[in-house]
C-alpha positions in Angstrom: 0.0 0.0 0.0 1.4 3.4 -1.0 1.5 5.9 1.8 3.1 9.3 2.3 2.7 10.4 5.9 3.7 13.9 6.8 4.5 14.9 10.5 6.2 17.7 12.3 3.7 20.5 11.7 2.5 22.8 14.5 2.3 26.3 15.8 5.3 28.5 16.1 6.1 32.1 16.7 7.8 34.3 14.0 11.3 33.6 13.8 11.0 30.0 15.0 11.8 26.8 13.3 10.1 23.5 12.5 11.1 20.4 10.8 8.7 18.5 8.6 9.1 14.8 7.8 7.4 12.7 5.2 7.7 9.0 5.6 7.0 6.9 2.5 6.0 3.3 2.0 5.0 1.1 -1.0 7.2 2.9 -3.5 10.8 2.6 -4.8 11.6 5.8 -2.9 15.1 6.5 -4.2 13.6 6.6 -7.8 11.2 9.4 -7.0 11.7 13.2 -7.1 10.3 14.5 -3.7 8.8 17.8 -3.2 7.1 19.9 -0.5 4.1 22.0 -1.5 1.9 24.3 0.6 -1.5 25.7 0.3 -2.7 28.7 2.4 -6.5 29.5 2.8 -8.0 31.0 -0.3 -4.7 30.4 -2.3 -3.5 27.9 -4.8 -1.1 25.1 -3.9 2.4 26.2 -4.5 5.8 24.4 -4.8 8.0 25.1 -1.8 11.1 22.9 -2.4 12.1 20.0 -4.5 14.9 17.4 -4.3 15.7 15.2 -7.3 16.3 11.5 -7.2 19.9 10.4 -7.8 22.0 13.5 -7.7 19.9 15.1 -5.0 19.9 18.5 -6.7 17.5 20.8 -4.9 15.3 23.8 -6.0 13.4 26.3 -3.8 10.7 28.9 -4.3 12.1 32.4 -4.1 10.1 33.2 -0.9 11.8 30.5 1.1 15.4 30.5 -0.2 18.0 30.8 2.5 15.4 29.9 5.2 14.2 26.4 4.2 16.2 23.3 3.4 14.9 20.1 1.9 16.8 16.8 2.3 16.2 13.1 1.8 17.3 9.9 3.4 16.7 7.1 0.9 17.5 4.4 3.4 14.7 5.6 5.7 12.4 6.5 2.8 11.9 9.9 4.2 12.1 13.4 2.9 12.5 16.4 5.3 11.9 20.1 5.2 13.8 22.2 7.7 12.1 25.5 8.1 13.9 28.4 9.8 13.1 32.0 10.5 9.5 31.3 9.9 7.2 34.1 9.0 3.4 34.5 9.2 3.2 34.2 5.4 4.4 30.7 5.8 1.2 29.7 7.4 -0.3 26.9 5.3 -0.9 23.2 5.1 2.3 21.6 3.8 2.0 18.6 1.5 4.6 16.0 0.6 4.7 15.0 -3.2 6.4 12.2 -5.0 6.9 12.1 -8.7 8.5 9.7 -11.1 8.4 9.5 -14.9 5.4 7.5 -16.2 4.0 7.0 -12.7 1.1 8.7 -11.0 1.9 11.7 -8.8 1.5 10.8 -5.1 0.4 13.2 -2.3 0.4 12.9 1.4 -2.5 14.1 3.6 -0.9 17.3 4.6 0.3 18.9 7.9 -0.7 22.3 9.3 2.0 24.9 9.9 0.9 28.1 11.7 3.2 31.0 12.3 1.7 33.6 14.7 2.7 35.7 17.6 
């Protein structure tokens, strides 16, 4: 059974940090490009960060460059998103995404991140 399970969300004050995790099962994890997306109320879902399979090259939305870091552990089948210096504008539901050529795109159930004083 394919599962992408996010964890690590919560409430934090501006300037704080959180680390999201997405544990995957039922897929050949190392073959998938993994991404984090987020969706704020009333807004479209947007790409936050991506890490490619194999070479591990990363890519980030301009709004999070220098503050967020995506990483992966292929042995643990887990992708992480370290979020530092969080801002109220980062408040959203964060989703894990797995993509591989010629395969269906996979999504997790999402985890809420709230940044507020």
